[in-house]
N, C-alpha and C positions, 0 to 999 in steps of 0.2 A: 792662352796662345793667341787669341784674336786681338787682345789688348796690346801685346807686344808687337804684333804685326802692324797695328795702326800707328803705334809710336815710331816704328822703323820707317813706315811709308811717309809719315809727316816729316821726319828728319831728312829723308831722301828728297822730298819736295823743297824743303828749306835750303838744302845744300845746292840743289839744282838752280833755284832762284839766285842764290849767292854767286854761283859760277856765271850765270847769265849776266848778272849785274856787273861782275868784274870784266867780262868780255865787252859789255856795252860801253862802260865808262872808263875802261883802262886806257884808252887813247885820248881822253879829254881832260886829263888831270893837269891842273895848274900847280906847279911846285912851289910857288911863292905864297900860297895861302894854306891855311888849315882847313880841314873838311870833316863832315859827318855824313856817313852813308847809312842808309836804313831802308826799311820797307814797312808798309802798313796796309791791312785789308781795308778797302774803301767801302763805306756804307753811304746810303742816300741821305741819312739824317745828320751826318756830321762831316764837315769839310776836312781834307787831309792836312797834316801839319805843315808841309812846305809852303802853301800860300799864306798861312799865318806868320811863318818866319819872314816872308817877304814884306808883309804888312808892318811888322815891328822893326825890321832891320833892312830896309830898302837901300840904305847907304853903304852898309858894310857886309853884305852877304850876296851870294849868287847861287841860284837854284838850277839844278838840272833834274828833270822829272820825266818818268816814263811809266805808263800803265801796262801791267802784264796780267794775262789771265791766270787764274789759280783755282784749282779744284781740290777742296779739302777731302781727305779719304773717307771721313764719316758722313759727309754731306753729298747730296746729289746735285745741288745747285752750283753753277759756275760763278765764282767770285772773281774780283779783280784786285790786284795789289798795286799800290802807288810806290814805285821804287824811285828814290830820290837821292841826290847828292848835293850837299850844301857846302859852298865855299864861304868862309867867313874870316874875319880878322879880329883877334883879341880874345882873351879868356872870358871877358864879360859876355860877349856874344855867344861864345861856346856854352857857357853855363845856361843861358836863356834858351838856346836851341835844344840842349839836352833835357831841360825841364819840360819843354813843349812836347818833345818826343816821348818822354815818360808818361806825360798826362794822356796822350793819345794811344799809348801802348804800342809804339813803333819798335820794331826790332832793329838794333844798331849792329853794324858789322865793322870790323877793323879794316881800314883801307890804307895800304902801304903807299909811300910816295915813290918808291923805286919800282920801275916796270918789271924788273927781274923778280922782286918780291911778289908783285901781283901775279905773275905767271906761276910762281911757286905756290901761291895760295890757290890758284885755279887747279893746279895739279893735285894738291892735297885734297881739295874738296871733291875733285873727280874720283880720286882713289877711295875716299870715304863713301861716295855714292855707289861705286862698284862693290865695295864690301857690304854695304847695306842691301843691295840687290841680291848678292850671293846669299846673305843671311836669310832674306825673305824667301828666296827660291828653296833653300835648304829646309826652312821651316814649313813651307807648303808641301814639299815632298814628304817630310817626316809626318806631317798631319795626315796626308793622304794614305800613307802606309799604315799609320796607327788606326785610322778609321776603317780601313779595309780589314785589318786584323780583328778589330772589334766586331765588324759585321759578320765575319766568318765564325767567330766564337760566341755570338750573341745568343743563338738558340740554345747552345749547350749551357751557357751561364744562366740563362733564364730558367731552364729546367732545373739546374742545380739549386738556384735560389728558391724556387718554388718548393722543391723537396725539403730543403733545410727549413723553410718557413713552416711547412706542414708538420715537420718533426718537432720544432720548438712550440708550435701551437698545441700539439698533443701533450708535450711535456708540461706545459703550463696548466693543464687540467689535472695533473697528478699532484698528489700530496707527498711530502717527504717525511719518512719515519726516521727521526734522528737516532733513536736507540739502535735500530737494526740496520741503519744506513742503506735504505732502499726506498724505492718509489712505490706508492700504493695508489691503485686506480680502482674506483668503484663505479659501476654503471648497471643499467638494465639491459637485458638481452632476452629475445624470445627463447622459448624452451627448445624449439627445433634447432636453434643456432648455438646451443651449448657446446656440442662436440666440435662444431666448426671453429668456435672461438678458441677452444683448447688446442686444436690442431694448428691454428694460425700462430699462437704463442710458441709452440714447439718449433715450427718452421723458422720463426724469427730468431729463436735461440741458436738454431743450427747455422742459419745463414750469417749471423753476426759473430760466430765463433766465440760465444760467451761461455765463460767457465761456470757461471751461475745460471741455472734455469729459472724460468718464470713459474710462479706458483699460482695456480688457478683454483679458486675455492668459491663454491656457491653459498651465498649468505641468505639467511631467512630473516625476513623483516615484516613488520605489520603495516608498513607504508603502502599506500595505494599505488600500484604500478601505473606508469603512463600508458596512454592508448597507442596501440600499434596496429595498423591495418596493412596487411601484405598486398601490394599492388604490382601490376606489370605495366607495360607501355600502353596497353589498351584501357585499363581502368584507372590509371594514374590521374588523367585529366578530370575524370568524373569525381574522383576523391578530392581533388583540389577544389572543385566547385563546392562540394559539401563542407570542406574544412574552412572555406571562406565565411560561412555562416556560423560555424561552431563545430567543435570536436566532441565526439561522443565520449562518455566516460568508459572506464575499463569494464569489460564484459557486457557492454550495451550493444544493441543491434546497430549495424553499420548502415546508415541511410544511403551510402554511395551505391549499394547493390541495386536498390530500387530506382536510383537516379539514372542508371544506365538506360532504362526504358522510358521513364516518365519525362525526363528533361527533353530528349529529342522529340517525343510525341507532342508535348505541349508547344514546343516551337513549331512543329509542323502544322498544328491546328491554326496558328496565326500566319504561317508561311506556306499555305497550301497552293502550290503552283508547280506542276511537274515539269514545266519548261525551265524555270529557275532552279528547280531541284536537280535536273540533269547537269546544268552548268556547274552547280556547286559540287556535284558528285565527281565530275571530271577533274576539277581543280584539286579536290581532295585526294583523288587517286594518284595524281602526279606527286603530291607530297609524300604519300605512303610508299610508292615505288622507289623514290629517291631519298628515303629517310636515312640510309647509311651515309650518303653523301652530305646531306644537309645537317646531320647531327654533329659533324666535325667542323662545320663552318660557323663563322660569326654572322648571324643574320641581324636585320634591323629589329627594332622593338615590336613593330606590328607583325612582321613576317615571322619572328620567333614565337610570338604569342599564338599565331595561327598554326604554326608547325606543331607546337606542343599540344594543341587541341584538335589535331587532325582526325582522330578517331571519333571525337564528339561531333565534328562537322560531317563525318561520314554517315553516322546514324541520322543526323538531322536532315541530310540530303535525301536519304532513303525514305524516311518518314514523310518528307515534303512531297516526294514523288507519289507516294501512296495517297496522301490526303488530296493532292492536286488532281489525281484521277477521279477521286470521289467528288471533288468540287467542279470537275470539268473545266479546269483553269490551265491555260497554256500561255505563258507570258501575258497574263491578265486579259486574255481573250477566251471567250467560251468555246470549248472544243469538245464536242460530244462524240466520243469514241463508241460509247455504248448506246443503248436505246434511251429515249427520253425518260424522264422521271415517272415513276408510278403514281405520283401525286398529281395527276392531271384531271381537270374537270371533264366528266363524261357527258354532262348535259349543261344547258344554259342556266340552270338554277344556281349553280355554284360559281358562276362567272364573277368578274370584278364588279360589274354594275349591280348585279343582284346582291352581292355581299355588301356593297356600299349603301344601297337602299335599305337593306335590312338593319344596318347599323344606324342609319339616320332615323328611321321610324321605329 
């Protein structure tokens, strides 16, 4: 649609230049000579054809030249066109002038001798310009209506395409039984989810109004089942940290349970500051209280990673406050809320100088 629009705009510009050319030179025509009318976009690196015509045919040709502004639809820069009218005598001069115009890529237009025919040409060109403008306006209106319709239906189409894609993605994981003409799916399921899987298949059969029901059968195999750890929104981030180092085998102990305590505590040992811990706690509470809102939005990479580990950061902040109180650290400043340490020298013999002298001697 855009390509057709540009073509129509270019034709409109060319016809407009032609009409202006006819109006400018229509009253200056010499009927006793033949003539060639045309136009060419002027560049700084190449001279226009009319001066060359004058150099080669100073005796048998006459030039009428005018420079007009021109803006090409696909370009932002303002160009200029050299619109010229050459009066000449003889076929030889005509052939040379036409060759020069072709060499420089000049557009040639028919120029009638009769003034009435010139006015008729202007009328026809003006009519074509109005038709092109009408076509462009109709195309823009149609494009606007089409885009508006697409914008209104986009969400529904997007949901439909996603649903179809998920269905075909699931069908690609099934195998086809040619003899029984059915689809066969094999997979692993937790024992507690057996009844749920069977009920889901029955509901799908009823909702789809299928005449053939799904067959659910438990297979016994000697293959080692995959590892499955049941998690929730609190333990999922801890399990992700453990799975990044390795996944335990089937029926092995899950290290993610111990990581819930050990990982935040080891962090707090290094980050023992109850002032920074409070700031971290407040920021985490905002993410937890607004988790329903943020879970439906598209967040950035860093914010999304922080949101997924909000419960890990919650425990890290609590342990940091605890160890910060033990360290007497508040924003890296000693802050003694409790009594001084019990490990205090009670006499001069355990002072710094005495200890230093004992170490030297």
